[in-house]
MARMI-93041 format. One record per atom (N, C-alpha, C): residue in one letter; x, y, z. Coordinates in steps of 0.05 Angstrom, whole numbers, plus 5000, padded with zeros to 4 digits. Atoms other than C-alpha are relative to their C-alpha. Layout:
N
AXYZ;...
END
This chain:
387
M500449795012;M341441654238;M497349974979;A502350015016;A335141814203;A500750034970;R500050075025;R333941684131;R499850314984;V500349715011;V335142324088;V498050014973;N501549965022;N329942514035;N499650274991;I500649725012;I328043073991;I498750215019;G501449784982;G325443714028;G500949975026;D499150014967;D328643504094;D502550195007;R498349814988;R332144004134;R502849855013;V497450144991;V339643764146;V501850205010;R498049904997;R345744004178;R502549834998;Y498250145002;Y352643804162;Y501249865023;L498850184980;L355943274205;L502250135015;N496949914994;N363443514204;N500350314993;A498949705004;A362744254185;A497250145010;Q501849844991;Q358144824205;Q498350104975;G501449955015;G351745004163;G498349794993;G502450215006;G346244604129;G497950174986;G502649885020;G339444754089;G498249794999;I501650185012;I334444374053;I500249844977;V499150155021;V335443794009;V498049994978;R501849925023;R332643973940;R500349764979;R499550265021;R335043303900;R502449855014;I497850324994;I338842643907;I500849844978;V499050155020;V343142343859;V502149845011;G498550194992;G345841703877;G500550025031;K499149954977;K349641783945;K500750245009;V499749794997;V349642513941;V497750195002;A502149795000;A345043073964;A500550264993;Y499349695015;Y344343753935;Y498650155024;V501549864983;V343044193994;V500350294996;E500449735006;E340444873985;E500550195024;G499449864976;G343445404038;G498650264998;D501449774996;D341446084059;D500050164973;D499849855018;D344446373999;D499449984973;G501850075024;G340346023947;G502149824986;F498550175013;F346045543924;F500249765007;E500250324995;E345844813920;E503049895007;L497350085000;L351844513954;L499849634999;P500350375000;P352943703937;P501549945024;T498650104975;T354643363999;T498949665005;P500150264998;P355442654012;P497749925020;I502250054979;I348942334047;I501249895024;R498750134974;R352842024103;R501150295013;E498749784983;E355442744122;E497450165007;C501549834997;C348143004126;C497949865024;V501550104978;V343842954193;V497550124998;V502549825001;V336443124193;V499150075024;V500449894973;V334343594241;V496850144992;S502449855002;S327643914262;S500050314999;E499749685006;E325644654249;E500650165023;G499649824980;G327144874318;G502749925008;D497650094993;D334244564319;D501650264986;T498249845016;T340045034302;T502349894987;F497450085015;F345844954253;F501850105010;I497249914984;I351245214299;I500349805020;P499150224981;P354144584333;P500650105029;A499249954974;A354844584410;A499750315003;Y500849734998;Y351745274415;Y500550075029;R499749954970;R353545674475;R499650274998;T500949744997;T350646364500;T502750165000;P497349794992;P355547024504;P500949945026;K499350044972;K355046894578;K501549755003;E498350284993;E357446174580;E502750044983;I497849965016;I362646344530;I502050165017;K498349854983;K365546884576;K500549925022;E499250194979;E365446464636;E501249754995;E498350135003;E368745954603;E502950064995;R498149875006;R373846384576;R501550145024;D498949914979;D375046684644;D501449785019;L499450234984;L375346004676;L502849914990;K497950125014;K380845774626;K502950215009;R497949794987;R385446404639;R500549975025;Q498950044976;Q384946274709;Q501849755010;R497950274992;R387645524707;R501850074986;R496750025009;R393445734657;R501250185016;M498849844985;M395046254710;M499949935030;E500350104972;E394045864771;E502249935016;D497450064983;D401245664784;D501550285000;T497949755000;T403446424776;T498650185024;P500849834982;P402746864833;P499550264993;P500649715014;P399147554828;P501950215003;L498349794997;L403348114818;L499550235016;S500849854985;S399048584852;S498549895024;K500750124971;K398148414930;K498050195013;P500849794980;P394148744981;P501550105013;V497849874978;V397149205024;V499449985029;P500750074973;P397449015091;P499450265022;E500349824983;E394949415151;E502250095015;A497449924983;A399649855188;A500449845025;Y498350104979;Y404149545239;Y499350195024;S500149854976;S402649795307;S501949895022;S498550074982;S407549815363;S498249915031;H502050064977;H405649665437;H499350295007;L501049754992;L404850445445;L498250024978;P502649955018;P398350595414;P500250324986;S499449735010;S400851325394;S501649954976;V498149985013;V406251055354;V499749754977;E500550185026;E405450725283;E502349894985;M497950125017;M410250315243;M498750074967;P500249925028;P410550515168;P498849744983;E500950195018;E406650105117;E502649824988;K497650165017;K411349475088;K498449774991;P501350285020;P408848975034;P500849785010;L499350304996;L408848265049;L502049934976;P497850115016;P414847915020;P498749784978;S501550145019;S412947564953;S500249705006;P499750324991;P411346794962;P502949884984;Q498050135012;Q416946674906;Q502550085014;S498049924983;S421746974957;S501649755015;F499650224983;F421246354998;F500849734984;L499550235016;L422445874938;L503049934997;P497550055002;P429145534936;P501050054974;E499149985024;E433145734872;E501149784988;R499150205017;R434445274819;R503150094992;P497449945004;P441945194805;P499850074968;E500149905028;E440345224725;E498550204997;G501349765005;G436045814736;G501750265002;E497849744997;E442246244748;E500050204975;Q499749915029;Q441946384673;Q497050134997;V502549905007;V436146824647;V499449844977;S501150135029;S431346464594;S497250105005;L502449805004;L425646884568;L497949854979;Y501850065019;Y419646664522;Y497750155000;L502649925005;L413546854486;L498249754991;A501650195009;A407846364478;A496650104996;W502449935013;W401446434443;W497649785001;L502550215000;L394645994452;L497550144989;P502949965013;P388046054420;P498150045025;E501350034977;E382746284470;E497849795002;D501850294999;D378545684449;D501149884975;F498550165024;F381945134405;F497749924984;R501750155017;R374944914381;R499250264976;S500249905025;S374745494337;S502750174991;F497749925010;F381945504319;F499850124972;G499849865027;G383445964259;G498050265002;S501549724999;S378346514280;S499850095033;S500249904971;S378746584361;S502850175000;P497749804995;P383747134385;P502149775013;L498050144985;L390146914411;L501450145026;E498849854978;E392747034483;E502549984996;C496850005003;C400047184487;C500550015033;Y498350034970;Y404147004549;Y503050095001;F496849984995;F411247244573;F500949865020;I499350234990;I414746704605;I503050085012;N497249994984;N420846814660;N500449765011;D499250284989;D424446154669;D502350015009;S496949944987;S430346384715;S498850065028;N500149874976;N431546614785;N500150285008;Y499949714999;Y431447324770;Y497250094994;H501949895009;H425747784771;H501050214984;G498949805021;G425548344723;G497750194990;Y501549785010;Y422248974696;Y499849964971;Y500150045029;Y420148904625;Y498250184987;T502049855030;T416949234563;T499649884976;L500650155018;L413748914511;L498950204979;S501449865018;S412249334447;S500349914973;A499750095027;A410849344372;A500350244984;Q499149745021;Q413649784316;Q497450044983;Q501749915015;Q408450164281;Q500850114968;S499549935020;S408050354208;S502050174994;N498249745006;N411351034216;N502649965014;G497850054991;G416950724249;G500550005039;F500449974971;F415050894324;F498849735012;Y500950234996;Y413550404374;Y498050065020;K502349974984;K407250274418;K500249795020;I499750214970;I407049934493;I497849804994;I501550254994;I404049254491;I499249945025;A500050084970;A405449124560;A502250075016;T497549974987;T409949314615;T499349995030;G500950084969;G410649164688;G502749885012;L497850214987;L414648674735;L499149735000;I500750295005;I415047964721;I501949855025;E497850074978;E417647534782;E500849714989;R498750315008;R421746864777;R498149814991;D501750255003;D418846254745;D497350055000;T503149875000;T412346624725;T499550054971;K501049935025;K408546704665;K497550185002;L502349725005;L403747364652;L498549984972;L501949915023;L398047444604;L501150274996;V499049725005;V400948074570;V498450164971;D500849905034;D396548104501;D497849834993;T501750125016;T390347894470;T499550074973;I500049905027;I390347954400;I498049864977;P501650145019;P384747844351;P501449954970;L498450095021;L386847544285;L500850164974;V499949765019;V385548154241;V502350195011;E497849794993;E390948534282;E502349915001;L497050144998;L396948044277;L501550144986;N498949855015;N399048484221;N501650285018;D499049784979;D400449024283;D502349915020;R497950094982;R405148524315;R502149904986;E497850105019;E409748394254;E502950045011;R497149984993;R415948674290;R499650085033;L499949934969;L416648664368;L503050085014;H497749894977;H421348954424;H500049925021;L500650094969;L422348664492;L502750165011;S498249914979;S426549034545;S500249865026;F500450104973;F428348694609;F502150055014;L498749894978;L431948894668;L500049775028;P500250244980;P433748244711;P501550145029;Y498149994976;Y435648294786;Y498449805019;K501150164981;K433647964853;K499650165024;P500749864978;P429948264908;P501149905027;Q499150084975;Q432748244980;Q501949785002;K497950165004;K438747864965;K502050034981;K497550015016;K445847864934;K499649854976;Y500450155023;Y445747704864;Y502650054978;L498749925016;L450047674802;L499350214978;H501049825017;H449648254760;H499649944971;K500150045034;K447048204684;K498850244994;E500549805010;E446448684635;E497050044985;P502950015011;P439348984610;P499949804973;I500850165023;I436548524557;I498450214977;S502049835023;S433948934491;S500549854973;L500250115026;L431348544434;L497650064978;D501849985023;D428048624366;D500149764988;F501050225013;F424348054338;F497950004980;K502250055019;K419747844283;K498949745004;P501150285001;P415147264295;P499349894975;D500850125023;D413346814240;D496849934997;G503250005004;G406247004223;G498449734991;V500650225013;V405146384184;V499249775022;K500850214976;K405245924246;K497850105016;F501749904985;F399746334278;F497549794987;F502350065011;F394845994231;F500449654992;K499350265004;K398145284226;K499249835030;R500350184967;R395344754286;R501749865004;H497950164996;H401044314281;H502150195012;C497149814986;C406044924302;C499050055030;Y501049984965;Y401944884372;Y500549705008;G499250294992;G405144314409;G499949975035;D499750054977;D406544034477;D502050145009;N497949784986;N410944474523;N500049995033;D499450054972;D413444554592;D498850195019;F501249754986;F409245154611;F497249985001;F502949995001;F402244964599;F498849714995;D501450245005;D397244394599;D499149954969;E501350015028;E394944574530;E502350054980;D498049955020;D398444604462;D500650325003;A499449735003;A402145294452;A502250024982;L498149915019;L406345614401;L502350145019;I497249914984;I413245754441;I501450144978;L497449865013;L417946304416;L502450065026;P498349944977;P424346304458;P501750224991;L498849755003;L427346994465;L503250015008;V497450044991;V433146864509;V500049725017;E499950254977;E435646204539;E503149915004;Q497849984986;Q441046134583;Q502150244997;D498549775009;D443346864573;D500750024972;R499649945029;R444046794498;R497650064987;P502249885018;P439247184452;P499349724978;C500450145023;C435746754397;C499450094981;H501149885029;H434647214348;H502750214993;E498249795007;E439547644308;E498750254998;P501449685007;P438048434306;P498850014977;L501749915021;L433048644257;L501350164986;T499349755016;T435549054198;T496550084987;E502349865016;E430349494158;E499549794977;A500650135021;A430749004103;A498049755008;D501150254994;D427648424142;D497150075003;V502749945006;V421048794145;V498950144976;E500749965023;E417948844081;E497250095000;P503349924991;P411449324082;P498749824975;L502350195016;L405448954053;L499550134970;T500149955021;T404449383997;T502149974982;E497650095022;E411449253965;E500349704997;A500250265001;A409948523981;A497849934979;L502150085020;L404148533934;L500550134976;M499649865026;M406449003882;M503249954984;T497250055009;T414148823873;T499549734984;P499450285020;P415248313814;P501849795014;R498650224997;R417247633840;R501849834982;K498850155020;K422947173811;K498249824984;P502150225016;P419746723755;P499349765014;K500350254985;K420346133801;K497850045018;D502549964973;D415546453856;D497950084987;I502549935009;I410546733809;I498149784996;A502250235001;A403846363818;A498649954973;R501350045026;R401846093751;R498049785002;P502650145000;P394745863740;P500549714984;K500050265011;K393845123721;K499549994969;P500249945034;P394544933648;P497149984995;T503150015010;T387845113611;T499249744993;K501250255012;K383444563597;K497950044978;E502149965019;E379044533532;E498249804993;H502350245008;H372444173519;H498950034981;K501250005025;K369444073455;K497549905006;S502650134999;S361944003451;S499549994974;K500450025021;K357943863390;K499550304985;S501349735008;S355144533382;S501650264999;N498049865005;N360444973398;N502849955018;K497050064985;K368145013430;K499650135027;K499849864972;K367945213505;K503149985011;E497349994988;E374245433539;E499349965030;L500150084973;L375045163613;L502350175016;V497549934990;V379845653653;V499849955028;E499750094973;E381945443725;E502050195015;V498149834985;V384645963774;V499849865033;D499250054974;D387545723843;D500250235017;L499749814980;L385746223897;L500849985021;H498950034972;H388945913953;H502150215003;A497749764992;A393346423990;A503349904994;H497450075000;H399445973987;H500949974972;E499849995032;E398845943910;E500650264990;L499849765013;L398446673903;L502650185008;L498149834987;L403646973952;L502149825011;P497650144991;P410946703963;P499649985030;S499650044973;S409646834038;S497550175016;L502349904981;L403947004088;L500850145019;Q498749884972;Q408047254143;Q499450294999;G500349705000;G405647944165;G497550084992;L503049925010;L398647894130;L497949885014;S501750074989;S392847944162;S497649844982;P502150075012;P386447534141;P498850184981;K501949795019;K383048194110;K501750024971;D498249935023;D389548324068;D500349764977;I499550245024;I390147584037;I496950014990;L502050005013;L382547644023;L499450184977;E499849765020;E382948323989;E502049894975;H498350105016;H388747983952;H498549814978;Q501650205016;Q384847393926;Q497950114986;L501649815008;L379447823910;L501250184976;S498749835017;S383748283868;S500649794970;I499750205023;I386047623822;I497249924990;F502950075014;F378347463817;F499450174979;R500349795014;R377048103791;R501750064970;K498749975026;K382648113740;K499049774981;T500750185023;T380747463712;T497349994991;M503149895011;M373247683703;M500750164984;D500849785021;D374848283667;D501849964979;Q498550095027;Q380047893624;Q498149864980;H501750225016;H374547413602;H497050124993;R502749945008;R368547813605;R498250064976;S501649925028;S367447963535;S500049744987;Q499750215016;Q368847223517;Q497749835008;K501950154997;K361946903513;K499949705002;G499950325001;G361346193531;G502649915019;T498050034982;T367546203574;T499349885030;E500750134979;E367345753634;E502550065019;I498049974981;I371845953695;I499649845027;V500350114975;V372845543753;V502050085020;F498749894980;F375345893816;F499949795020;I499750164979;I378345413864;I500750145029;H499549874970;H377745693940;H499749865018;G499850204977;G377345073981;G497450085015;K502550064983;K371844964033;K500650205021;G499549784979;G374445344099;G497350025012;E502749914985;E369145754132;E497950134980;G501549925025;G365945964060;G500250374998;V499749704998;V368446734068;V501050054972;L498949885022;L371946764003;L497849894979;R502250085020;R366346353963;R497650265003;K502749784996;K360746893993;K501350244988;A498349795011;A365847423970;A499850034971;I500150025028;I366147203903;I496950004983;L502949945010;L358547133896;L498550215001;D501149784997;D356947773923;D501850204979;A498349805021;A362448083869;A498549924977;L501550085026;L358847713811;L497150115002;R503049895007;R351947953830;R499950314996;R500449644999;R354148723839;R502150064976;Y498349955026;Y359848733780;Y499549874973;Y499950235025;Y358348133734;Y497149954994;P502650035004;P351048133721;P499149774983;K499850215021;K352047733657;K501249765002;A499250264994;A355247183688;A498449835021;S501550214980;S352246573725;S502749825018;A498250184983;A355346143779;A498849795011;Q500850254984;Q354445423804;Q502149895010;D497850204985;D358344953845;D501449814976;A498850115019;A363544663803;A499849635004;S500250275001;S364443873791;S500649925028;F498950164973;F364443513859;F501849794992;Q498550255001;Q367942913829;Q503450094992;E497249835006;E374143413802;E500550165024;Y498449824980;Y374343943860;Y498549985025;G501650034973;G370243673916;G498250275008;F501349804998;F366944223953;F501150274999;G498349715001;G371844803942;G500350104975;A499649865025;A370545113875;A497150084991;T502349905011;T365445533838;T500550054973;K499950005021;K364345493767;K498450294990;V501249765010;V362746183730;V500149974967;T500949965030;T359746213656;T499650274992;I500549725010;I360246863617;I498049974982;H502549975020;H353647003577;H500750254982;
END
């Protein structure tokens, strides 16, 4: 690894981004990014690059990304027969003037022996990111899994804010099959807060034990979509997946939902919480200097510290709530000259930090910002001083 010197252009070893080294203190390099702020970074985390290099690791063109995504979907579905099959040409009798009616070919699944344990219906939903390398920002693929000897007509729908339902997917799913039924950008997860599944089981071209139609209302745990450890080994995919059982051996896995189970986002943010659930800022620290007395205020903007639950909240909703706490804190202290406020936002993708800096430039011109102490807060905090 090349030696890092002042003026070198570097990229971060284990994170996106980079910039120009403006100064070096001990084993820490202060890297100035495109936003003009210096980010203290351990020298061992910096890689010297030339002017022509990109700060985007493993850069792929849009065409390469699309081809890779299509290939991945094909591999995930390769053991699933297609539902739409080509219609065979008309059968002809020995008499050229007489034609037999068109008849679809039997499904390949019809020739498979039935599993004794598959006589009971088991249904699942599964979610996988399109690309695990961009976990947390990649859209989610949703698969419907039929793990039984029964075919079935299904309808998967989502409840809207007005109480009506909107179809996500509908059609036929064959036995021992998984289907890609939805691709969800993370910002639209809030639209999948409450789902409904209808399933009518049957067996084609053979006798079968009658089963009542299945009708389920259920609410996925939205927090799990953003936690990598919730995606694990499973019996349906070669990749890690988040599996939600709906019906196992004819038994529904979810109790019927009531209206109280779905709390609107506005109520979740506005309704006062119990004292034990209220997010309290960390104790205020006071530092005395020889010339004057300065007050240091710390505000933790991590979502799990501000909200009792993240279920059903989109990233946009969470960001807006974090910024509302930031603005409330700034308005409270904007007339207190000399006050220093440390906003703890974490490193992440830098979205919240950028939003804070933009808000400071636009609404609080008399305040200045800099990176907070690296020794105390690491990379994830910004210190604001009121002038």
